[in-house]
VEXKE-199127 format. One line per field, with one value per residue: residue number from 1; residue in one letter; x, y, z of N, C-alpha, C in turn. Coordinates in nm, 2 decimals, padded with zeros to 4 digits. Layout:
REM residues N
resi: c(NUM_...)
resn: c(a_...)
npx: c(X_...)
npy: c(Y_...)
npz: c(Z_...)
capx: c(X_...)
capy: c(Y_...)
capz: c(Z_...)
cpx: c(X_...)
cpy: c(Y_...)
cpz: c(Z_...)
***
This chain:
REM residues 308
resi: c(1_2_3_4_5_6_7_8_9_10_11_12_13_14_15_16_17_18_19_20_21_22_23_24_25_26_27_28_29_30_31_32_33_34_35_36_37_38_39_40_41_42_43_44_45_46_47_48_49_50_51_52_53_54_55_56_57_58_59_60_61_62_63_64_65_66_67_68_69_70_71_72_73_74_75_76_77_78_79_80_81_82_83_84_85_86_87_88_89_90_91_92_93_94_95_96_97_98_99_100_101_102_103_104_105_106_107_108_109_110_111_112_113_114_115_116_117_118_119_120_121_122_123_124_125_126_127_128_129_130_131_132_133_134_135_136_137_138_139_140_141_142_143_144_145_146_147_148_149_150_151_152_153_154_155_156_157_158_159_160_161_162_163_164_165_166_167_168_169_170_171_172_173_174_175_176_177_178_179_180_181_182_183_184_185_186_187_188_189_190_191_192_193_194_195_196_197_198_199_200_201_202_203_204_205_206_207_208_209_210_211_212_213_214_215_216_217_218_219_220_221_222_223_224_225_226_227_228_229_230_231_232_233_234_235_236_237_238_239_240_241_242_243_244_245_246_247_248_249_250_251_252_253_254_255_256_257_258_259_260_261_262_263_264_265_266_267_268_269_270_271_272_273_274_275_276_277_278_279_280_281_282_283_284_285_286_287_288_289_290_291_292_293_294_295_296_297_298_299_300_301_302_303_304_305_306_307_308)
resn: c(x_x_x_x_x_x_x_x_x_x_x_x_x_x_x_x_x_x_x_x_x_x_x_x_x_x_x_x_x_x_x_x_x_x_x_x_x_x_x_x_x_x_x_x_x_x_x_x_x_x_x_x_x_x_x_x_x_x_x_x_x_x_x_x_x_x_x_x_x_x_x_x_x_x_x_x_x_x_x_x_x_x_x_x_x_x_x_x_x_x_x_x_x_x_x_x_x_x_x_x_x_x_x_x_x_x_x_x_x_x_x_x_x_x_x_x_x_x_x_x_x_x_x_x_x_x_x_x_x_x_x_x_x_x_x_x_x_x_x_x_x_x_x_x_x_x_x_x_x_x_x_x_x_x_x_x_x_x_x_x_x_x_x_x_x_x_x_x_x_x_x_x_x_x_x_x_x_x_x_x_x_x_x_x_x_x_x_x_x_x_x_x_x_x_x_x_x_x_x_x_x_x_x_x_x_x_x_x_x_x_x_x_x_x_x_x_x_x_x_x_x_x_x_x_x_x_x_x_x_x_x_x_x_x_x_x_x_x_x_x_x_x_x_x_x_x_x_x_x_x_x_x_x_x_x_x_x_x_x_x_x_x_x_x_x_x_x_x_x_x_x_x_x_x_x_x_x_x_x_x_x_x_x_x_x_x_x_x_x_x_x_x_x_x_x_x_x_x_x_x_x_x_x_x_x_x_x_x)
npx: c(-01.93_-01.66_-01.60_-01.48_-01.56_-01.38_-01.28_-01.21_-01.33_-01.42_-01.31_-01.07_-00.91_-00.75_-00.65_-00.51_-00.34_-00.40_-00.24_-00.09_-00.05_00.14_00.47_00.74_01.04_01.26_01.53_01.48_01.54_01.44_01.50_01.59_01.50_01.37_01.41_01.31_01.13_01.00_00.84_00.57_00.28_00.37_00.33_00.34_00.49_00.56_00.54_00.34_00.48_00.55_00.56_00.49_00.56_00.39_00.43_00.35_00.25_00.08_-00.03_-00.09_-00.18_-00.20_-00.23_-00.19_00.08_00.17_00.46_00.60_00.88_01.17_01.21_00.96_00.86_00.66_00.66_00.58_00.46_00.40_00.22_00.24_00.14_00.25_00.26_00.39_00.38_00.39_00.25_00.23_00.20_00.12_-00.06_-00.23_-00.32_-00.14_-00.06_00.26_00.44_00.48_00.50_00.46_00.51_00.55_00.58_00.70_00.72_00.91_01.07_01.14_01.38_01.37_01.20_01.06_01.01_00.67_00.48_00.21_-00.08_-00.15_00.06_00.40_00.55_00.84_01.08_01.13_01.37_01.35_01.41_01.20_00.92_00.66_00.32_00.28_00.55_00.64_00.47_00.57_00.81_00.71_00.61_00.85_00.97_00.79_00.82_01.09_01.05_00.90_01.09_01.27_01.12_01.06_01.32_01.37_01.16_01.18_01.40_01.43_01.30_01.33_01.14_00.92_00.92_00.70_00.65_00.41_00.38_00.64_01.00_01.26_01.56_01.84_01.75_01.64_01.64_01.81_01.61_01.36_01.03_00.86_00.52_00.33_00.04_-00.09_-00.06_00.15_00.30_00.41_00.64_00.92_00.91_00.62_00.55_00.55_00.32_00.14_00.17_00.10_-00.17_-00.26_-00.24_-00.34_-00.52_-00.29_-00.08_00.23_00.44_00.75_01.06_01.21_01.45_01.45_01.60_01.77_01.79_01.75_01.81_01.63_01.49_01.19_00.85_00.52_00.21_-00.09_-00.37_-00.63_-00.96_-01.22_-01.18_-01.21_-01.07_-00.74_-00.54_-00.65_-00.67_-00.39_-00.06_00.26_00.56_00.86_01.21_01.52_01.81_02.03_02.03_02.08_02.01_01.89_01.80_01.62_01.42_01.33_01.23_01.03_00.85_00.77_00.64_00.43_00.29_00.21_00.10_-00.17_-00.33_-00.39_-00.54_-00.79_-01.15_-01.39_-01.63_-01.56_-01.35_-01.25_-01.05_-01.00_-00.86_-00.61_-00.54_-00.43_-00.56_-00.42_-00.28_-00.49_-00.61_-00.40_-00.36_-00.60_-00.56_-00.33_-00.42_-00.59_-00.40_-00.28_-00.43_-00.70_-00.81_-00.94_-00.89_-00.61_-00.59_-00.71_-00.53_-00.30_-00.40_-00.44_-00.18_-00.07_-00.20_-00.11_00.16_00.14)
npy: c(-12.27_-12.18_-11.94_-11.65_-11.37_-11.08_-10.92_-10.65_-10.32_-10.23_-09.98_-09.96_-10.14_-10.45_-10.69_-10.89_-10.86_-10.84_-11.09_-11.18_-11.45_-11.52_-11.63_-11.45_-11.33_-11.28_-11.41_-11.65_-11.78_-12.04_-12.23_-12.16_-12.12_-12.37_-12.69_-12.73_-12.94_-12.95_-12.73_-12.56_-12.41_-12.18_-12.14_-11.88_-11.86_-11.67_-11.36_-11.07_-10.76_-10.51_-10.24_-10.06_-09.90_-09.75_-09.66_-09.44_-09.29_-09.03_-08.90_-08.64_-08.51_-08.19_-08.02_-08.03_-07.88_-07.65_-07.54_-07.27_-07.26_-07.04_-07.07_-07.11_-07.36_-07.62_-07.76_-08.03_-08.04_-08.14_-08.01_-08.10_-08.24_-08.40_-08.62_-08.77_-08.98_-09.10_-09.35_-09.42_-09.72_-09.84_-09.97_-09.77_-09.57_-09.32_-09.04_-08.94_-08.81_-08.61_-08.49_-08.25_-08.19_-08.00_-07.99_-07.90_-08.10_-08.14_-08.14_-07.91_-07.67_-07.40_-07.38_-07.24_-07.19_-07.22_-06.99_-06.97_-06.85_-07.05_-07.22_-07.31_-07.43_-07.57_-07.63_-07.95_-08.10_-08.30_-08.59_-08.68_-08.68_-08.74_-08.76_-08.99_-09.08_-08.86_-08.89_-09.11_-09.01_-08.84_-09.04_-09.16_-08.95_-08.92_-09.17_-09.14_-08.95_-09.09_-09.28_-09.12_-09.04_-09.29_-09.37_-09.20_-09.26_-09.46_-09.37_-09.27_-09.46_-09.79_-10.00_-10.21_-10.14_-10.07_-10.03_-09.92_-10.08_-10.15_-10.15_-09.90_-09.93_-09.95_-09.74_-09.76_-09.83_-10.11_-10.40_-10.28_-10.33_-10.40_-10.40_-10.54_-10.48_-10.54_-10.81_-10.85_-11.03_-11.38_-11.55_-11.77_-12.14_-12.35_-12.46_-12.25_-12.08_-12.28_-12.33_-12.08_-12.09_-12.26_-12.13_-12.04_-11.79_-11.56_-11.72_-11.78_-11.81_-12.00_-11.81_-11.65_-11.57_-11.30_-11.21_-11.00_-10.65_-10.53_-10.71_-10.90_-11.02_-11.22_-11.30_-11.46_-11.37_-11.45_-11.26_-11.21_-11.27_-11.29_-11.56_-11.60_-11.68_-11.83_-11.63_-11.43_-11.19_-11.18_-11.06_-10.96_-10.97_-10.78_-10.74_-10.58_-10.73_-10.73_-10.83_-11.12_-11.48_-11.61_-11.38_-11.27_-11.47_-11.47_-11.21_-11.24_-11.41_-11.24_-11.04_-11.19_-11.24_-10.99_-10.82_-10.92_-10.83_-10.57_-10.59_-10.48_-10.45_-10.58_-10.44_-10.19_-10.10_-10.05_-10.19_-10.41_-10.72_-10.61_-10.34_-10.20_-10.10_-09.88_-09.77_-09.69_-09.49_-09.31_-09.24_-09.10_-08.88_-08.76_-08.69_-08.49_-08.30_-08.23_-08.02_-07.81_-07.92_-07.78_-07.51_-07.50_-07.55_-07.32_-07.13_-07.20_-07.15_-06.87_-06.79_-06.86_-06.68_-06.44_-06.47_-06.47)
npz: c(15.30_15.50_15.74_15.93_16.13_16.16_16.47_16.49_16.42_16.09_16.00_16.12_16.00_16.03_16.27_16.15_15.87_15.51_15.33_15.54_15.60_15.42_15.40_15.55_15.39_15.53_15.71_15.97_16.29_16.48_16.67_16.93_17.21_17.25_17.09_16.75_16.71_16.96_16.98_17.13_17.29_17.55_17.89_18.13_18.44_18.61_18.80_18.72_18.59_18.82_18.77_18.48_18.18_17.92_17.59_17.32_17.01_16.81_16.50_16.26_15.95_15.87_15.65_15.29_15.12_14.86_14.73_14.57_14.37_14.29_14.02_13.92_13.94_14.10_14.43_14.64_14.98_15.32_15.59_15.91_16.23_16.52_16.80_17.11_17.39_17.74_17.95_18.28_18.47_18.77_18.94_18.92_18.63_18.46_18.27_18.23_18.08_17.78_17.45_17.19_16.85_16.55_16.19_15.87_15.61_15.33_15.01_14.89_14.80_14.86_15.08_15.38_15.73_15.84_16.00_16.22_16.39_16.56_16.59_16.50_16.21_16.15_15.90_15.78_15.61_15.32_15.11_14.98_14.75_14.70_14.84_14.98_15.04_15.19_15.41_15.52_15.61_15.81_15.98_16.06_16.21_16.42_16.53_16.62_16.82_17.00_17.08_17.22_17.44_17.55_17.63_17.85_18.01_18.22_18.36_18.63_18.79_18.73_18.51_18.33_17.99_17.73_17.39_17.17_16.89_16.63_16.70_16.68_16.51_16.72_16.87_17.12_17.48_17.63_17.65_17.61_17.49_17.20_17.10_16.86_16.69_16.45_16.22_15.96_15.82_15.83_16.03_16.01_15.99_15.91_16.17_16.35_16.31_16.35_16.62_16.72_16.66_16.86_17.09_17.42_17.61_17.74_17.70_17.53_17.23_17.19_17.21_16.92_16.66_16.45_16.15_15.91_15.82_16.07_16.32_16.56_16.87_16.90_16.97_16.98_17.14_17.29_17.38_17.62_17.50_17.24_17.00_16.70_16.48_16.40_16.43_16.59_16.85_16.89_16.95_16.83_16.99_17.02_17.07_17.09_16.96_17.12_17.38_17.60_17.55_17.79_17.93_17.75_17.74_18.01_18.01_17.81_17.95_18.16_18.02_17.91_18.13_18.20_18.00_17.93_18.14_18.07_17.84_17.61_17.59_17.36_17.38_17.45_17.29_16.96_16.85_17.00_17.14_17.12_17.12_17.38_17.70_17.84_17.62_17.45_17.60_17.62_17.35_17.30_17.47_17.36_17.10_17.17_17.26_17.03_16.93_16.79_16.48_16.27_16.34_16.32_16.05_15.95_16.04_15.89_15.63_15.64_15.68_15.44_15.26_15.35_15.28_15.00)
capx: c(-01.82_-01.62_-01.55_-01.48_-01.57_-01.28_-01.34_-01.19_-01.42_-01.35_-01.24_-00.93_-00.83_-00.76_-00.53_-00.43_-00.35_-00.40_-00.10_-00.02_-00.02_00.25_00.59_00.84_01.16_01.36_01.58_01.43_01.59_01.34_01.54_01.66_01.45_01.35_01.43_01.19_01.03_00.94_00.76_00.44_00.25_00.44_00.26_00.43_00.46_00.62_00.45_00.34_00.57_00.47_00.57_00.50_00.55_00.34_00.47_00.28_00.24_-00.02_00.02_-00.20_-00.15_-00.29_-00.26_-00.09_00.13_00.24_00.56_00.65_01.02_01.20_01.20_00.82_00.81_00.59_00.71_00.48_00.50_00.28_00.23_00.19_00.16_00.26_00.29_00.42_00.36_00.41_00.16_00.29_00.10_00.17_-00.18_-00.32_-00.26_-00.12_00.03_00.37_00.53_00.43_00.56_00.40_00.59_00.49_00.69_00.67_00.80_00.92_01.20_01.16_01.50_01.34_01.10_01.08_00.91_00.54_00.44_00.07_-00.13_-00.17_00.18_00.50_00.59_00.97_01.11_01.21_01.41_01.33_01.43_01.07_00.84_00.52_00.26_00.31_00.68_00.64_00.40_00.67_00.90_00.63_00.60_00.98_00.99_00.71_00.89_01.21_01.01_00.86_01.21_01.33_01.04_01.08_01.45_01.36_01.05_01.22_01.53_01.42_01.26_01.32_01.02_00.90_00.88_00.63_00.62_00.30_00.43_00.78_01.10_01.35_01.69_01.94_01.70_01.58_01.72_01.80_01.49_01.24_00.95_00.76_00.40_00.28_-00.10_-00.13_00.04_00.16_00.37_00.44_00.79_00.96_00.84_00.48_00.53_00.53_00.18_00.06_00.18_00.02_-00.31_-00.29_-00.22_-00.45_-00.50_-00.18_00.03_00.32_00.53_00.89_01.12_01.29_01.53_01.42_01.72_01.75_01.86_01.73_01.78_01.56_01.42_01.05_00.76_00.38_00.14_-00.24_-00.44_-00.77_-01.06_-01.27_-01.08_-01.29_-00.97_-00.62_-00.46_-00.73_-00.62_-00.25_00.03_00.39_00.65_00.99_01.31_01.65_01.89_02.15_02.03_02.11_01.90_01.82_01.74_01.50_01.32_01.27_01.15_00.91_00.76_00.72_00.55_00.32_00.22_00.17_00.01_-00.31_-00.40_-00.43_-00.61_-00.91_-01.27_-01.46_-01.74_-01.50_-01.24_-01.27_-00.93_-00.97_-00.80_-00.47_-00.52_-00.43_-00.63_-00.33_-00.25_-00.61_-00.63_-00.29_-00.40_-00.70_-00.50_-00.24_-00.50_-00.64_-00.29_-00.25_-00.50_-00.81_-00.76_-00.99_-00.82_-00.48_-00.60_-00.74_-00.40_-00.22_-00.46_-00.42_-00.04_-00.05_-00.26_-00.01_00.28_00.12)
capy: c(-12.18_-12.15_-11.80_-11.59_-11.23_-11.01_-10.85_-10.51_-10.25_-10.22_-09.85_-09.97_-10.24_-10.58_-10.74_-10.98_-10.79_-10.92_-11.14_-11.21_-11.59_-11.55_-11.63_-11.35_-11.37_-11.26_-11.53_-11.66_-11.89_-12.07_-12.33_-12.09_-12.16_-12.51_-12.75_-12.71_-13.05_-12.93_-12.61_-12.57_-12.30_-12.16_-12.07_-11.80_-11.89_-11.56_-11.26_-10.95_-10.65_-10.42_-10.11_-10.07_-09.77_-09.77_-09.54_-09.44_-09.16_-09.01_-08.80_-08.58_-08.42_-08.07_-07.97_-08.04_-07.74_-07.64_-07.44_-07.23_-07.23_-06.92_-07.09_-07.13_-07.50_-07.65_-07.87_-08.06_-08.05_-08.16_-07.95_-08.21_-08.24_-08.54_-08.62_-08.89_-08.98_-09.21_-09.38_-09.50_-09.80_-09.90_-09.98_-09.67_-09.53_-09.18_-08.98_-08.87_-08.73_-08.60_-08.38_-08.23_-08.12_-07.97_-07.98_-07.89_-08.20_-08.11_-08.14_-07.78_-07.60_-07.26_-07.38_-07.17_-07.23_-07.16_-06.94_-06.94_-06.82_-07.17_-07.31_-07.29_-07.55_-07.56_-07.72_-08.08_-08.12_-08.44_-08.62_-08.74_-08.58_-08.78_-08.75_-09.12_-09.07_-08.76_-08.94_-09.20_-08.92_-08.80_-09.16_-09.18_-08.84_-08.96_-09.28_-09.09_-08.88_-09.20_-09.34_-09.02_-09.05_-09.42_-09.37_-09.13_-09.30_-09.53_-09.33_-09.26_-09.59_-09.89_-10.08_-10.27_-10.03_-10.13_-09.94_-09.97_-10.09_-10.20_-10.07_-09.84_-09.99_-09.88_-09.61_-09.79_-09.89_-10.26_-10.46_-10.22_-10.43_-10.35_-10.48_-10.51_-10.52_-10.60_-10.90_-10.84_-11.15_-11.48_-11.57_-11.91_-12.25_-12.37_-12.49_-12.13_-12.05_-12.39_-12.31_-11.96_-12.13_-12.34_-12.05_-11.99_-11.65_-11.54_-11.81_-11.73_-11.91_-11.99_-11.69_-11.68_-11.45_-11.25_-11.15_-10.89_-10.53_-10.50_-10.83_-10.88_-11.13_-11.20_-11.41_-11.42_-11.37_-11.43_-11.18_-11.26_-11.22_-11.39_-11.62_-11.66_-11.74_-11.86_-11.51_-11.33_-11.15_-11.21_-10.96_-11.01_-10.88_-10.77_-10.68_-10.57_-10.85_-10.70_-10.90_-11.26_-11.57_-11.63_-11.26_-11.25_-11.57_-11.42_-11.10_-11.29_-11.46_-11.13_-10.97_-11.27_-11.23_-10.85_-10.75_-10.96_-10.74_-10.44_-10.61_-10.41_-10.53_-10.54_-10.35_-10.05_-10.06_-10.11_-10.28_-10.50_-10.67_-10.57_-10.20_-10.21_-09.98_-09.76_-09.71_-09.62_-09.37_-09.22_-09.19_-08.99_-08.76_-08.70_-08.62_-08.36_-08.21_-08.18_-07.90_-07.82_-07.93_-07.67_-07.38_-07.51_-07.53_-07.18_-07.06_-07.23_-07.08_-06.73_-06.77_-06.87_-06.56_-06.33_-06.49_-06.46)
capz: c(15.32_15.64_15.75_16.06_16.13_16.24_16.58_16.48_16.34_15.96_15.98_16.17_15.93_16.09_16.34_16.06_15.74_15.39_15.30_15.66_15.60_15.34_15.49_15.53_15.33_15.63_15.78_16.10_16.36_16.59_16.77_17.04_17.34_17.25_16.96_16.66_16.74_17.09_16.98_17.18_17.37_17.67_17.99_18.22_18.59_18.69_18.83_18.63_18.63_18.91_18.71_18.34_18.11_17.79_17.50_17.19_16.94_16.71_16.40_16.18_15.84_15.88_15.51_15.18_15.09_14.74_14.74_14.44_14.36_14.21_13.87_13.89_13.96_14.23_14.51_14.74_15.12_15.41_15.72_16.00_16.37_16.58_16.95_17.17_17.54_17.82_18.06_18.39_18.53_18.89_19.02_18.85_18.50_18.46_18.17_18.30_17.99_17.65_17.37_17.06_16.75_16.42_16.09_15.73_15.54_15.19_14.94_14.82_14.85_14.92_15.19_15.51_15.84_15.84_16.13_16.23_16.53_16.64_16.60_16.39_16.14_16.10_15.78_15.79_15.47_15.29_14.97_14.93_14.67_14.69_14.96_15.05_15.09_15.30_15.52_15.59_15.69_15.93_16.07_16.12_16.31_16.53_16.60_16.69_16.94_17.09_17.13_17.32_17.56_17.60_17.70_17.97_18.09_18.34_18.41_18.77_18.85_18.62_18.49_18.19_17.89_17.61_17.28_17.08_16.75_16.62_16.76_16.58_16.53_16.79_16.93_17.25_17.58_17.63_17.72_17.57_17.42_17.10_17.09_16.73_16.69_16.32_16.17_15.81_15.76_15.92_16.04_16.04_15.92_15.95_16.31_16.42_16.30_16.41_16.76_16.75_16.66_16.98_17.21_17.50_17.66_17.83_17.65_17.42_17.16_17.23_17.14_16.80_16.62_16.31_16.10_15.83_15.85_16.21_16.39_16.69_16.93_16.88_17.01_16.97_17.26_17.28_17.48_17.65_17.41_17.14_16.91_16.59_16.39_16.47_16.46_16.67_16.99_16.90_16.93_16.82_17.07_16.96_17.15_17.03_16.97_17.20_17.51_17.59_17.54_17.91_17.96_17.67_17.78_18.13_17.97_17.75_18.05_18.23_17.93_17.89_18.26_18.23_17.90_17.94_18.24_18.01_17.72_17.60_17.57_17.23_17.41_17.47_17.20_16.82_16.81_17.11_17.27_17.10_17.16_17.53_17.76_17.86_17.49_17.40_17.67_17.58_17.21_17.32_17.54_17.26_17.00_17.23_17.27_16.89_16.90_16.70_16.34_16.19_16.37_16.26_15.90_15.93_16.06_15.77_15.51_15.66_15.66_15.29_15.20_15.38_15.20_14.86)
cpx: c(-01.79_-01.56_-01.56_-01.49_-01.46_-01.34_-01.31_-01.29_-01.35_-01.27_-01.10_-00.86_-00.86_-00.63_-00.44_-00.45_-00.35_-00.25_-00.03_00.02_00.10_00.38_00.68_00.97_01.28_01.40_01.53_01.49_01.50_01.38_01.63_01.62_01.43_01.38_01.30_01.09_00.95_00.86_00.62_00.41_00.33_00.36_00.36_00.39_00.53_00.51_00.45_00.43_00.49_00.47_00.58_00.48_00.51_00.37_00.40_00.28_00.12_00.03_-00.10_-00.14_-00.25_-00.33_-00.15_-00.05_00.20_00.33_00.61_00.80_01.05_01.19_01.05_00.77_00.75_00.65_00.61_00.54_00.37_00.31_00.16_00.22_00.17_00.30_00.32_00.40_00.39_00.31_00.23_00.18_00.16_00.05_-00.28_-00.24_-00.25_-00.02_00.13_00.46_00.46_00.50_00.48_00.50_00.51_00.61_00.63_00.77_00.80_01.06_01.23_01.28_01.47_01.24_01.15_00.98_00.78_00.50_00.29_00.04_-00.13_-00.05_00.27_00.54_00.73_00.99_01.18_01.24_01.40_01.37_01.31_01.00_00.70_00.46_00.28_00.44_00.70_00.57_00.49_00.77_00.84_00.63_00.74_01.01_00.91_00.77_01.01_01.17_00.96_00.98_01.27_01.25_01.05_01.21_01.44_01.25_01.08_01.35_01.54_01.39_01.24_01.20_01.02_00.85_00.83_00.60_00.50_00.35_00.58_00.88_01.18_01.49_01.78_01.89_01.65_01.67_01.71_01.68_01.36_01.16_00.86_00.64_00.33_00.14_-00.14_-00.02_00.04_00.22_00.38_00.59_00.82_00.88_00.70_00.45_00.50_00.38_00.09_00.06_00.09_-00.13_-00.36_-00.28_-00.35_-00.42_-00.39_-00.06_00.11_00.39_00.67_00.95_01.20_01.36_01.49_01.55_01.69_01.83_01.85_01.70_01.72_01.51_01.27_00.97_00.61_00.31_-00.01_-00.29_-00.57_-00.87_-01.11_-01.17_-01.16_-01.20_-00.84_-00.53_-00.53_-00.66_-00.47_-00.17_00.17_00.48_00.79_01.08_01.44_01.73_02.01_02.14_02.04_01.99_01.82_01.74_01.61_01.39_01.25_01.18_01.02_00.80_00.70_00.61_00.42_00.23_00.16_00.07_-00.14_-00.39_-00.45_-00.51_-00.75_-01.03_-01.34_-01.58_-01.69_-01.40_-01.26_-01.16_-00.90_-00.94_-00.66_-00.44_-00.53_-00.49_-00.54_-00.30_-00.37_-00.63_-00.52_-00.32_-00.50_-00.64_-00.41_-00.31_-00.55_-00.52_-00.24_-00.32_-00.62_-00.77_-00.81_-00.92_-00.68_-00.49_-00.63_-00.61_-00.31_-00.27_-00.43_-00.27_-00.01_-00.09_-00.17_00.11_00.27_00.16)
cpy: c(-12.16_-12.02_-11.75_-11.44_-11.17_-10.92_-10.70_-10.44_-10.22_-10.09_-09.86_-10.08_-10.37_-10.61_-10.83_-10.92_-10.89_-10.96_-11.19_-11.36_-11.62_-11.54_-11.51_-11.41_-11.35_-11.39_-11.54_-11.79_-11.92_-12.17_-12.27_-12.13_-12.31_-12.56_-12.73_-12.82_-13.03_-12.80_-12.64_-12.44_-12.30_-12.08_-12.00_-11.83_-11.78_-11.45_-11.14_-10.84_-10.55_-10.27_-10.12_-09.93_-09.81_-09.64_-09.55_-09.30_-09.15_-08.90_-08.76_-08.49_-08.31_-08.02_-08.01_-07.90_-07.75_-07.52_-07.40_-07.19_-07.10_-06.94_-07.12_-07.27_-07.52_-07.77_-07.90_-08.07_-08.09_-08.09_-08.05_-08.18_-08.38_-08.52_-08.76_-08.88_-09.11_-09.23_-09.46_-09.58_-09.87_-09.93_-09.88_-09.62_-09.37_-09.14_-08.90_-08.79_-08.73_-08.49_-08.37_-08.15_-08.10_-07.95_-07.96_-07.98_-08.17_-08.12_-08.00_-07.70_-07.46_-07.26_-07.31_-07.22_-07.15_-07.12_-06.91_-06.90_-06.94_-07.27_-07.28_-07.42_-07.54_-07.66_-07.84_-08.12_-08.27_-08.46_-08.67_-08.63_-08.62_-08.77_-08.88_-09.12_-08.97_-08.81_-09.04_-09.12_-08.87_-08.92_-09.18_-09.07_-08.87_-09.07_-09.24_-09.02_-08.98_-09.26_-09.25_-09.04_-09.18_-09.43_-09.31_-09.17_-09.37_-09.49_-09.31_-09.39_-09.69_-09.97_-10.14_-10.16_-10.10_-10.02_-10.00_-09.97_-10.15_-10.10_-10.01_-09.89_-09.90_-09.76_-09.63_-09.85_-10.04_-10.31_-10.39_-10.32_-10.36_-10.45_-10.45_-10.57_-10.59_-10.69_-10.90_-10.96_-11.25_-11.51_-11.72_-12.01_-12.26_-12.40_-12.36_-12.09_-12.16_-12.37_-12.19_-12.00_-12.20_-12.26_-12.02_-11.85_-11.65_-11.64_-11.74_-11.84_-11.90_-11.86_-11.74_-11.55_-11.42_-11.17_-11.03_-10.77_-10.49_-10.63_-10.81_-11.01_-11.11_-11.32_-11.36_-11.45_-11.36_-11.36_-11.24_-11.19_-11.32_-11.44_-11.68_-11.72_-11.75_-11.74_-11.40_-11.31_-11.18_-11.08_-11.03_-10.91_-10.89_-10.70_-10.68_-10.70_-10.84_-10.76_-11.05_-11.35_-11.58_-11.50_-11.24_-11.35_-11.52_-11.30_-11.14_-11.34_-11.35_-11.06_-11.06_-11.27_-11.09_-10.80_-10.80_-10.88_-10.62_-10.46_-10.54_-10.50_-10.48_-10.44_-10.20_-10.01_-10.13_-10.20_-10.37_-10.64_-10.62_-10.43_-10.19_-10.08_-09.86_-09.69_-09.63_-09.49_-09.26_-09.16_-09.08_-08.86_-08.69_-08.63_-08.49_-08.26_-08.16_-08.05_-07.92_-07.81_-07.82_-07.54_-07.38_-07.49_-07.39_-07.10_-07.08_-07.15_-06.93_-06.70_-06.77_-06.74_-06.44_-06.34_-06.47_-06.33)
cpz: c(15.46_15.65_15.90_16.05_16.22_16.35_16.57_16.39_16.20_15.94_16.03_16.11_16.00_16.16_16.26_15.92_15.63_15.36_15.42_15.67_15.51_15.42_15.45_15.47_15.42_15.70_15.92_16.17_16.48_16.69_16.88_17.18_17.35_17.11_16.88_16.69_16.87_17.09_17.03_17.26_17.51_17.77_18.09_18.36_18.67_18.71_18.73_18.68_18.71_18.86_18.56_18.28_17.96_17.71_17.37_17.13_16.85_16.62_16.32_16.07_15.84_15.74_15.42_15.14_14.95_14.74_14.60_14.45_14.28_14.06_13.83_13.91_14.09_14.30_14.62_14.88_15.20_15.54_15.82_16.14_16.42_16.73_17.00_17.32_17.61_17.93_18.16_18.46_18.65_18.99_18.97_18.72_18.50_18.35_18.24_18.21_17.85_17.58_17.23_16.97_16.62_16.32_15.96_15.66_15.39_15.14_14.87_14.88_14.91_15.03_15.32_15.61_15.82_15.98_16.13_16.38_16.62_16.64_16.48_16.34_16.08_15.98_15.82_15.65_15.44_15.14_14.90_14.85_14.66_14.83_15.05_15.11_15.21_15.42_15.60_15.67_15.82_16.03_16.14_16.23_16.43_16.61_16.68_16.82_17.04_17.16_17.24_17.45_17.63_17.68_17.83_18.06_18.22_18.40_18.56_18.84_18.74_18.62_18.35_18.10_17.77_17.51_17.20_16.94_16.75_16.68_16.65_16.61_16.60_16.87_17.08_17.35_17.57_17.71_17.69_17.47_17.32_17.09_16.96_16.72_16.56_16.26_16.02_15.75_15.87_15.92_16.07_15.96_15.97_16.10_16.39_16.42_16.36_16.56_16.80_16.75_16.79_17.10_17.29_17.55_17.76_17.80_17.54_17.35_17.22_17.15_17.02_16.76_16.47_16.26_16.01_15.87_16.00_16.29_16.53_16.74_16.91_16.94_16.99_17.11_17.23_17.40_17.51_17.55_17.31_17.04_16.79_16.48_16.45_16.51_16.54_16.80_17.00_16.87_16.91_16.89_17.01_17.06_17.08_17.06_17.06_17.35_17.49_17.59_17.67_17.95_17.88_17.70_17.91_18.10_17.90_17.85_18.13_18.15_17.92_18.02_18.28_18.13_17.91_18.04_18.18_17.88_17.72_17.57_17.44_17.26_17.43_17.37_17.06_16.78_16.92_17.06_17.25_17.14_17.31_17.59_17.78_17.73_17.43_17.47_17.64_17.44_17.22_17.37_17.44_17.15_17.05_17.23_17.13_16.86_16.80_16.55_16.25_16.22_16.31_16.11_15.87_15.94_15.94_15.65_15.52_15.63_15.51_15.22_15.23_15.30_15.05_14.80)
***
């Protein structure tokens, strides 16, 4: 039996998710930078970006809430906290912006804001009724907050802006890059994955276009680190489709020269190397800013007993 051990700790899943080798049904055009027959690893010969802004968010469900409607029926809600922040890297890494929000996500018509000693949870009206659907609403709100911070990150001094994860359609400034750690699907014909398997550290695939509801430019990049299997140490980068071919190729080269500098080590990060050091540090900072989970739960419980 031939097998490889994934470098990520099991609690964090895997950089290559189950089903990732199954081709996506989304239309993909790969003959943009080079003809299909010329697909091969691309080495970047440009310098790294001198100024980089990394943007990420964290979320936490504080409690499930059951709301009793006037007719006696019960409606589910989740009281949740989420935060987003920006790390500026220009020779040193510094958190320059962050925001924390709390919400009560529910479809209950009679829902009201929950006020506690440790924070207020305004109502975020939702059409969702299951915990899984409400969690998606939470994820969307966190993504929207990330987009707001990303837009103002480089307003004073332009730099490379990297979002940890996919982009939100139409929410980001031109040239913002999404760095996707976990690969759920493959895109394009077999030559794409064959080229990914041949990537060395700091090399990328040619750029290609992913269609669908949110068309975008994309490419794969291998970061420095152990390569026990072909998709190890790989991120997929995405950029809105509203920039031109030459601009996105230049951007892909800059990203390929920049991100490997921030790749994490397996000795220090459970999701190395894809969980970049500035992102890992930002996540820790934002979790602290969410507050003590036990105190928040205590506040919600007390508020529920007062309302009863």
